[in-house]
N, CA and C of each residue as an Amber inpcrd file, in Angstrom:
protein
   321
   3.6970000  18.2620000 -25.1060000   2.7500000  18.0910000 -24.0180000
   3.4820000  17.8230000 -22.7040000   4.5380000  17.0280000 -22.7830000
   5.2780000  16.7100000 -21.5610000   5.9300000  17.9600000 -20.9860000
   6.3500000  18.8480000 -21.8560000   6.9990000  20.0620000 -21.3970000
   6.0370000  20.9260000 -20.5810000   4.7520000  20.9090000 -20.9600000
   3.7540000  21.6710000 -20.2080000   3.5790000  21.1180000 -18.8050000
   3.5820000  19.7910000 -18.6830000   3.4290000  19.1820000 -17.3580000
   4.6240000  19.5060000 -16.4740000   5.8060000  19.4870000 -17.0540000
   7.0070000  19.8250000 -16.2860000   6.9410000  21.2790000 -15.8420000
   6.4950000  22.1430000 -16.7240000   6.3700000  23.5590000 -16.3840000
   5.3220000  23.7640000 -15.2880000   4.1910000  23.0670000 -15.3940000
   3.1560000  23.1650000 -14.3690000   3.6760000  22.6730000 -13.0190000
   4.3920000  21.5530000 -13.0260000   4.9630000  21.0230000 -11.7830000
   5.9410000  22.0320000 -11.1830000   6.7530000  22.6400000 -12.0240000
   7.7400000  23.6120000 -11.5630000   7.0510000  24.8330000 -10.9470000
   5.9580000  25.3060000 -11.5620000   5.2310000  26.4590000 -11.0400000
   4.6100000  26.1260000  -9.6880000   4.0340000  24.9320000  -9.5590000
   3.4140000  24.5360000  -8.2890000   4.4670000  24.4540000  -7.1840000
   5.6030000  23.8570000  -7.4890000   6.6680000  23.7390000  -6.4890000
   7.1810000  25.1180000  -6.0930000   7.3690000  25.9960000  -7.0470000
   7.8270000  27.3530000  -6.7260000   6.8040000  28.1010000  -5.8660000
   5.5210000  27.9090000  -6.1450000   4.4970000  28.5580000  -5.3340000
   4.5400000  28.0480000  -3.8980000   4.6950000  26.7410000  -3.7290000
   4.7750000  26.1800000  -2.3760000   6.0220000  26.6650000  -1.6440000
   7.1480000  26.7630000  -2.3450000   8.3810000  27.2660000  -1.7310000
   8.2150000  28.7320000  -1.3420000   7.5620000  29.5210000  -2.1860000
   7.3420000  30.9310000  -1.8740000   6.4530000  31.0860000  -0.6380000
   5.4220000  30.2670000  -0.5480000   4.5420000  30.3290000   0.6320000
   5.3150000  29.9460000   1.8910000   6.1290000  28.9000000   1.8060000
   6.9120000  28.4780000   2.9710000   7.9040000  29.5610000   3.3810000
   8.5680000  30.1700000   2.4230000   9.4970000  31.2600000   2.7500000
   8.7580000  32.4540000   3.3500000   7.5400000  32.6930000   2.8880000
   6.7380000  33.7670000   3.4740000   6.4060000  33.4970000   4.9260000
   6.0870000  32.2620000   5.2440000   5.8270000  31.9050000   6.6510000
   7.0860000  32.0330000   7.4980000   8.2140000  31.5820000   6.9640000
   9.4580000  31.6140000   7.7340000   9.9460000  33.0330000   7.9800000
   9.7890000  33.9110000   7.0140000  10.2670000  35.2860000   7.1710000
   9.2660000  36.1780000   7.8920000   8.0340000  35.7060000   8.0650000
   7.0430000  36.4960000   8.7820000   6.2120000  37.3860000   7.8800000
   6.4350000  37.3390000   6.5820000   5.6320000  38.1430000   5.6590000
   4.1860000  37.6370000   5.6640000   4.0260000  36.3230000   5.6200000
   2.6980000  35.7250000   5.7330000   2.5080000  35.2450000   7.1650000
   1.3640000  35.5800000   7.7290000   1.0930000  35.1610000   9.0970000
  -0.0790000  34.1730000   9.0760000   0.0500000  33.1500000   9.9050000
  -1.0050000  32.1420000   9.9850000  -1.3390000  31.9270000  11.4410000
  -2.5690000  32.2310000  11.7830000  -3.0520000  32.0260000  13.1280000
  -4.2150000  31.0420000  13.0540000  -4.1150000  29.9690000  13.8000000
  -5.1200000  28.9090000  13.7270000  -6.5070000  29.4090000  14.0940000
  -6.6090000  30.2910000  15.0500000  -7.9250000  30.7580000  15.4980000
  -8.5770000  31.6820000  14.4740000  -7.8110000  32.5250000  13.8300000
  -8.4130000  33.4550000  12.8640000  -8.6780000  32.7760000  11.5210000
  -7.9760000  31.7130000  11.2370000  -8.1730000  31.0070000   9.9760000
  -8.7980000  29.6270000  10.2220000  -9.7440000  29.5590000  11.1190000
 -10.3590000  28.2900000  11.4870000 -11.0660000  27.6450000  10.2960000
 -11.7830000  28.4510000   9.5400000 -12.5090000  27.9020000   8.3920000
 -11.5500000  27.4010000   7.3180000 -10.4210000  28.0600000   7.1830000
  -9.4080000  27.6060000   6.2350000  -8.8780000  26.2280000   6.6340000
  -8.6480000  26.0070000   7.9130000  -8.1530000  24.7230000   8.4000000
  -9.2040000  23.6370000   8.1770000 -10.4660000  23.9360000   8.4710000
 -11.5390000  22.9630000   8.2520000 -11.6560000  22.6290000   6.7690000
 -11.5730000  23.6360000   5.9110000 -11.6350000  23.4100000   4.4690000
 -10.4570000  22.5590000   3.9950000  -9.2720000  22.8250000   4.5230000
  -8.0930000  22.0410000   4.1390000  -8.2400000  20.5810000   4.5650000
  -8.7480000  20.3370000   5.7500000  -8.9480000  18.9560000   6.2180000
  -9.9890000  18.2520000   5.3560000 -11.0550000  18.9560000   4.9850000
 -12.0900000  18.3590000   4.1400000 -11.5400000  18.0170000   2.7560000
 -10.7580000  18.9060000   2.1780000 -10.1750000  18.6510000   0.8580000
  -9.2220000  17.4610000   0.9130000  -8.4040000  17.3910000   1.9550000
  -7.4840000  16.2590000   2.1000000  -8.2670000  14.9570000   2.2460000
  -9.3470000  14.9740000   3.0070000 -10.1800000  13.7790000   3.1650000
 -10.7980000  13.3370000   1.8570000 -11.3370000  14.2840000   1.1030000
 -11.9580000  13.9490000  -0.1830000 -10.9180000  13.3980000  -1.1530000
  -9.7640000  14.0340000  -1.2240000  -8.7080000  13.5540000  -2.1340000
  -8.1950000  12.1760000  -1.7220000  -8.1370000  11.9000000  -0.4220000
  -7.6840000  10.5780000   0.0100000  -8.7060000   9.5020000  -0.3610000
  -9.9840000   9.8190000  -0.2830000 -11.0150000   8.8500000  -0.6940000
 -10.9310000   8.5880000  -2.1880000 -10.7480000   9.6510000  -2.9750000
 -10.6120000   9.4810000  -4.4220000  -9.3820000   8.6400000  -4.7430000
  -8.2710000   8.8990000  -4.0610000  -7.0620000   8.1060000  -4.2780000
  -7.2650000   6.6460000  -3.9170000  -7.9770000   6.3870000  -2.8170000
  -8.2320000   5.0010000  -2.4200000  -9.0970000   4.2910000  -3.4470000
 -10.0510000   5.0100000  -4.0300000 -10.8960000   4.4090000  -5.0730000
 -10.0470000   4.0380000  -6.2860000  -9.1480000   4.9300000  -6.6870000
  -8.2980000   4.6280000  -7.8390000  -7.3650000   3.4490000  -7.5630000
  -6.8280000   3.3650000  -6.3530000  -5.9840000   2.2170000  -6.0060000
  -6.8190000   0.9370000  -6.0290000  -8.0360000   0.9930000  -5.5220000
  -8.9160000  -0.1740000  -5.5590000  -9.2450000  -0.6010000  -6.9690000
  -9.5250000   0.3630000  -7.8380000  -9.8020000   0.0380000  -9.2360000
  -8.5950000  -0.6240000  -9.8740000  -7.4120000  -0.1030000  -9.5990000
  -6.1880000  -0.6820000 -10.1600000  -5.9940000  -2.1140000  -9.6820000
  -6.2030000  -2.3520000  -8.3920000  -6.0170000  -3.6980000  -7.8540000
  -7.0410000  -4.6800000  -8.4200000  -8.2830000  -4.2580000  -8.5130000
  -9.3130000  -5.1300000  -9.0750000  -8.9950000  -5.4580000 -10.5240000
  -8.5410000  -4.4850000 -11.2720000  -8.1720000  -4.7250000 -12.6650000
  -7.0490000  -5.7510000 -12.7480000  -6.0340000  -5.5870000 -11.8980000
  -4.8930000  -6.5160000 -11.9110000  -5.3240000  -7.9230000 -11.5120000
  -6.2430000  -8.0440000 -10.5770000  -6.6540000  -9.3600000 -10.0980000
  -7.5660000 -10.0550000 -11.0990000  -8.5810000  -9.3570000 -11.5960000
  -9.5940000 -10.0140000 -12.4260000  -9.1940000 -10.2180000 -13.8780000
  -8.4540000  -9.3160000 -14.4480000  -8.1910000  -9.4030000 -15.8750000
  -6.8730000 -10.0620000 -16.2290000  -6.1320000 -10.4200000 -15.2480000
  -4.8590000 -11.0930000 -15.5210000  -5.0770000 -12.5620000 -15.8480000
  -5.9840000 -13.2170000 -15.1440000  -6.4080000 -14.5990000 -15.3720000
  -5.2930000 -15.6300000 -15.2060000  -4.2410000 -15.3040000 -14.5580000
  -3.2220000 -16.2990000 -14.2230000  -2.4600000 -15.8020000 -13.0020000
  -1.7680000 -16.7280000 -12.3730000  -1.0200000 -16.3770000 -11.1830000
   0.3240000 -15.7710000 -11.5620000   0.8060000 -14.9020000 -10.7070000
   2.1490000 -14.3510000 -10.8900000   3.1620000 -15.4250000 -10.4980000
   4.4270000 -15.2690000 -10.9000000   5.4370000 -16.2520000 -10.4840000
   5.5410000 -16.3950000  -8.9630000   5.3860000 -15.3000000  -8.2500000
   5.4290000 -15.3610000  -6.7890000   4.2810000 -16.2160000  -6.2590000
   3.0680000 -15.9930000  -6.7870000   1.9200000 -16.7670000  -6.3360000
   2.0790000 -18.2460000  -6.6930000   2.6390000 -18.5440000  -7.8550000
   2.8880000 -19.9380000  -8.2340000   3.8620000 -20.5920000  -7.2610000
   4.8910000 -19.8580000  -6.8750000   5.8760000 -20.3920000  -5.9270000
   5.2360000 -20.6350000  -4.5640000   4.3610000 -19.7220000  -4.1270000
   3.6730000 -19.9020000  -2.8500000   2.7640000 -21.1250000  -2.8890000
   2.0680000 -21.3470000  -4.0020000   1.2150000 -22.5340000  -4.1180000
   2.0410000 -23.8140000  -4.1110000   3.2120000 -23.7920000  -4.7680000
   4.0890000 -24.9630000  -4.7650000   4.5960000 -25.2350000  -3.3460000
   4.9620000 -24.1780000  -2.6260000   5.4220000 -24.3590000  -1.2510000
   4.2970000 -24.8860000  -0.3700000   3.0670000 -24.4660000  -0.6340000
   1.9280000 -24.9750000   0.1320000   1.7650000 -26.4740000  -0.0780000
   1.9120000 -26.9100000  -1.2980000   1.8290000 -28.3450000  -1.5840000
   2.9720000 -29.1020000  -0.9010000   4.1720000 -28.5170000  -0.8880000
   5.2990000 -29.1480000  -0.1970000   5.0120000 -29.2990000   1.2940000
   4.4390000 -28.2580000   1.8860000   4.1150000 -28.3120000   3.3160000
   3.0720000 -29.3880000   3.5850000   2.0680000 -29.4860000   2.7140000
   1.0510000 -30.5270000   2.8810000   1.6840000 -31.9180000   2.8040000
   2.5990000 -32.1170000   1.8470000   3.2650000 -33.4100000   1.6960000
   4.0960000 -33.7410000   2.9310000   4.8550000 -32.7630000   3.4040000
   5.6810000 -32.9960000   4.5950000   4.8150000 -33.2510000   5.8310000
   3.7110000 -32.5420000   5.9540000   2.8050000 -32.7530000   7.0890000
   2.2330000 -34.1640000   7.0590000   1.8530000 -34.6190000   5.8790000
   1.3210000 -35.9810000   5.7540000   2.3820000 -37.0100000   6.1310000
   3.6300000 -36.7970000   5.7100000   4.7080000 -37.7240000   6.0550000
   4.9610000 -37.7480000   7.5570000   4.9510000 -36.5840000   8.1870000
   5.1920000 -36.5160000   9.6340000   4.0490000 -37.1870000  10.3890000
   2.8040000 -36.9520000   9.9480000   1.6720000 -37.6010000  10.6100000
   1.7350000 -39.1160000  10.4340000   2.1290000 -39.5920000   9.2660000
   2.2760000 -41.0330000   9.0330000   3.3540000 -41.6120000   9.9380000
   4.4590000 -40.9320000  10.0470000   5.5540000 -41.3700000  10.9110000
   5.1140000 -41.3670000  12.3730000   4.3590000 -40.3550000  12.7750000
   3.8880000 -40.2780000  14.1590000   2.9180000 -41.4180000  14.4650000
   2.0830000 -41.7750000  13.5030000   1.1560000 -42.8890000  13.7100000
   1.9070000 -44.2100000  13.8490000   2.9420000 -44.4000000  13.0290000
   3.6980000 -45.6600000  13.0980000   4.4950000 -45.7600000  14.3890000
   4.9490000 -44.6200000  14.9220000   5.7560000 -44.6520000  16.1490000
   4.9170000 -44.4610000  17.4180000   3.6310000 -44.2160000  17.2850000
   2.7930000 -43.9190000  18.4410000   2.7670000 -45.0660000  19.4400000
   2.7180000 -46.2880000  18.9440000   2.6350000 -47.4260000  19.8570000
   3.9580000 -47.7650000  20.5070000   5.0760000 -47.5560000  19.8250000
   6.3790000 -47.9600000  20.3300000   7.3940000 -46.8580000  20.0280000
   7.6030000 -45.9120000  20.9700000   8.4970000 -44.8000000  20.6940000
   9.9530000 -45.2030000  20.5050000  10.3790000 -46.3260000  21.0110000
  11.7720000 -46.7150000  20.8820000  12.0680000 -47.5130000  19.6220000
  11.0680000 -47.7730000  18.8170000  11.2190000 -48.5770000  17.6320000
  11.9780000 -47.8470000  16.5420000  12.9290000 -48.5050000  15.9210000
  13.6950000 -47.9310000  14.8090000  13.0330000 -48.3450000  13.5150000
  12.9650000 -47.4360000  12.5640000  12.3860000 -47.7520000  11.2540000
  13.4200000 -48.0960000  10.2430000
């Protein structure tokens, strides 16, 4: 089965290379004004495929978020750093309150 996919990919790439070589050598001619409907159709197909791709990416992300049921190591580290920042902020605010009345006071 994998061999068929490789063969299909190879055929598609060869077709695209042949079309590009046809444009470069002048065998195939492309004029925007005479092929206006072709350009509109190509833009519509690209738009539809991009929407389908965005839906699949969204489905993948939702699956990863909802069905994992635990944080990744990166997210755990970010939560730990958040707690560290809260602790340091509380210490700085406490220190600022103690020094507010007398800035020259040594602790």
